[in-house]
C-alpha positions in Angstrom: 30.7 15.0 -34.8 27.5 13.1 -35.2 27.7 13.6 -39.0 31.1 11.9 -39.1 29.8 9.0 -37.0 27.1 8.6 -39.5 29.5 8.6 -42.4 31.7 5.9 -40.9 28.6 3.9 -39.9 27.4 4.0 -43.5 30.9 3.0 -44.8 31.0 0.1 -42.3 27.5 -1.0 -43.3 28.5 -0.8 -47.0 31.6 -3.0 -46.4 29.4 -5.6 -44.8 27.0 -5.6 -47.7 29.9 -5.7 -50.1 31.1 -9.0 -48.5 27.6 -10.4 -49.1 27.4 -9.1 -52.7 30.9 -10.6 -53.4 29.7 -14.0 -52.3 26.5 -13.7 -54.3 28.0 -12.2 -57.5 31.7 -12.7 -57.4 34.5 -10.2 -57.7 34.7 -10.4 -61.5 31.1 -9.7 -62.1 30.0 -6.4 -63.7 27.0 -6.4 -61.4 29.2 -6.3 -58.3 31.2 -3.3 -59.5 28.1 -1.5 -60.7 26.5 -2.1 -57.3 29.5 -0.9 -55.4 29.8 2.3 -57.6 26.1 3.1 -57.1 26.3 2.5 -53.3 29.4 4.7 -53.0 27.8 7.4 -55.1 24.7 7.4 -52.9 26.9 7.9 -49.8 28.6 10.8 -51.5 25.3 12.5 -52.4 23.9 11.8 -48.9 26.7 13.9 -47.4 26.5 16.6 -50.1 29.7 15.5 -51.9 31.8 16.6 -48.9 35.4 16.4 -50.2 36.6 14.1 -47.5 33.6 11.8 -47.9 34.3 11.6 -51.7 37.9 10.8 -51.0 37.0 8.0 -48.6 34.5 6.6 -51.1 37.2 6.7 -53.8 39.6 4.9 -51.5 37.1 2.2 -50.7 36.6 1.5 -54.4 40.3 1.6 -55.1 41.0 -0.8 -52.2 38.5 -3.3 -53.5 40.0 -3.1 -57.0 43.6 -3.6 -55.7 42.4 -6.5 -53.5 41.0 -8.4 -56.4 43.8 -7.4 -58.8 46.3 -8.9 -56.4 44.2 -12.1 -56.2 44.4 -12.4 -60.0 48.2 -12.0 -60.0 48.6 -14.8 -57.3 46.6 -17.3 -59.4 
């Protein structure tokens, strides 16, 4: 159970950092997406590429993509 608390704590921390990076770099910057990919990959490795952790990380990335694609459409 502690391991899952750690996973979700890491994801929560990542999302907070992502908000800061977005303000710093902007959602259309290559640097932001590279940073996000690297951070998610490190979480996956930290938890030995557990299938559920990988799926969560993929969903976080996809959610971010969809969020900003929808913003572009609304402009």
